[in-house]
C-alpha positions as CSV (number, residue, x, y, z in Angstrom):
1,M,-3.4,-8.8,-26.8
2,G,-1.6,-5.7,-25.4
3,R,-0.2,-5.2,-21.9
4,P,-2.9,-4.9,-19.3
5,I,-4.0,-2.0,-17.2
6,V,-4.0,-2.7,-13.4
7,L,-6.1,-0.8,-10.9
8,L,-4.7,-0.5,-7.4
9,I,-7.5,0.3,-4.8
10,G,-8.1,0.5,-1.1
11,K,-11.3,-0.4,0.7
12,N,-13.5,2.3,-0.6
13,R,-17.0,2.1,-2.1
14,A,-16.1,4.7,-4.8
15,S,-13.5,2.3,-6.2
16,A,-16.3,0.4,-7.9
17,Y,-17.3,3.6,-9.8
18,V,-13.7,4.0,-11.0
19,Y,-13.5,0.4,-12.1
20,Q,-16.8,0.5,-13.9
21,A,-15.8,3.8,-15.6
22,I,-12.5,2.4,-17.0
23,R,-13.1,-1.4,-17.3
24,N,-13.5,-1.2,-21.0
25,L,-10.1,0.4,-21.5
26,G,-8.4,-2.8,-20.7
27,V,-8.4,-3.2,-17.0
28,T,-7.7,-6.9,-16.4
29,H,-6.7,-7.0,-12.8
30,V,-7.6,-5.1,-9.6
31,I,-5.2,-5.3,-6.7
32,Q,-7.1,-4.4,-3.5
33,E,-5.3,-3.4,-0.3
34,D,-7.2,-5.2,2.5
35,G,-5.0,-4.5,5.5
36,P,-4.1,-1.4,7.4
37,S,-1.4,0.8,5.9
38,E,2.0,0.3,7.6
39,H,2.9,3.9,6.9
40,R,4.0,5.9,9.9
41,P,4.2,9.7,9.8
42,E,7.8,10.8,9.7
43,S,7.5,14.3,11.0
44,I,5.2,16.4,13.2
45,K,3.7,18.0,10.0
46,H,2.9,14.5,8.5
47,W,1.5,13.4,11.9
48,M,-0.8,16.4,12.1
49,T,-2.0,15.9,8.6
50,H,-2.7,12.2,9.4
51,V,-4.7,13.1,12.5
52,Y,-6.6,15.9,10.6
53,V,-7.6,13.5,7.8
54,R,-8.6,10.8,10.3
55,L,-10.8,13.2,12.3
56,T,-12.4,14.9,9.3
57,S,-13.1,11.9,7.1
58,P,-16.3,10.8,8.9
59,V,-17.7,14.4,8.8
60,M,-16.8,14.6,5.1
61,R,-18.4,11.3,4.4
62,L,-21.7,12.4,6.0
63,S,-21.7,15.7,4.3
64,S,-21.0,14.3,0.9
65,R,-24.0,12.0,0.7
66,A,-26.2,14.6,-0.9
67,R,-23.5,15.4,-3.5
68,I,-23.1,11.7,-4.3
69,Q,-26.8,11.3,-4.9
70,E,-26.8,14.4,-7.2
71,L,-23.9,13.0,-9.2
72,K,-25.7,9.7,-9.5
73,R,-28.8,11.5,-10.9
74,R,-26.7,13.6,-13.3
75,Y,-24.2,11.0,-14.7
76,P,-24.7,7.4,-15.5
77,L,-22.5,6.1,-12.6
78,N,-22.4,2.3,-12.3
79,D,-21.9,1.1,-8.8
80,E,-22.0,-2.6,-9.5
81,P,-19.3,-4.4,-7.4
82,I,-16.0,-5.3,-9.0
83,P,-16.2,-8.9,-10.2
84,F,-14.4,-11.1,-7.7
85,H,-12.4,-12.9,-10.3
86,H,-10.7,-9.6,-11.2
87,I,-9.6,-8.8,-7.7
88,L,-6.2,-9.8,-6.2
89,R,-6.3,-9.1,-2.5
90,V,-3.1,-8.1,-0.6
91,T,-2.5,-6.9,2.9
92,S,-0.5,-3.9,1.8
93,L,0.4,-2.5,-1.6
94,N,3.9,-2.3,-0.3
95,D,4.4,-6.0,0.3
96,T,6.2,-8.5,-1.9
97,K,3.0,-10.2,-3.1
98,T,2.0,-6.9,-4.8
99,T,5.5,-6.5,-6.4
100,M,5.3,-10.1,-7.6
101,W,1.9,-9.6,-9.3
102,L,3.0,-6.4,-10.9
103,D,6.2,-8.0,-12.2
104,R,4.2,-10.9,-13.5
105,L,1.5,-8.8,-15.1
106,D,3.9,-6.2,-16.6
107,P,1.2,-3.6,-16.9
108,Q,1.2,-0.8,-19.4
109,L,-0.6,1.5,-17.0
110,I,-1.2,1.4,-13.3
111,V,-4.2,3.4,-12.0
112,T,-4.4,4.0,-8.2
113,H,-7.5,5.0,-6.3
114,E,-7.9,5.7,-2.6
115,T,-4.8,3.8,-1.6
116,G,-2.4,4.3,1.3
117,P,1.1,5.5,0.6
118,I,3.0,3.3,-1.9
119,D,6.7,3.0,-1.4
120,R,7.6,1.9,-4.9
121,V,5.9,0.5,-8.0
122,S,7.5,-1.6,-10.7
123,S,8.2,0.7,-13.6
124,P,5.3,0.6,-16.0
125,D,5.1,3.1,-18.8
126,S,2.6,5.3,-16.8
127,T,1.0,5.6,-13.4
128,V,-2.2,7.6,-12.8
129,R,-3.4,8.5,-9.3
130,C,-7.1,9.5,-9.0
């Protein structure tokens, strides 16, 4: 058996679509960030971006419902939940528990989806952010 593929996710319903789309490629573990991100904006530009995203996210979520339904009709999207035995829950992707799991799993590939800022990742061969 080769090295695993690990999916890092936040609390987002679309993460199930990503997992279901790539699960047969060798995704063995999903590390889910459950807690709030501890990231603090470092400059006024980052702070303004943070506020903009926080304020526009609910509007974008409401306006995207029709598009999501259209995509579900057009493509065979599978929104079954991620099996609980594949999920490793952590408070933050930047804490030592995440680093410990990534060191232990030694993944070939790390795929991130809808996560907060990540300070550092143990060095796999590749990392994909979607």
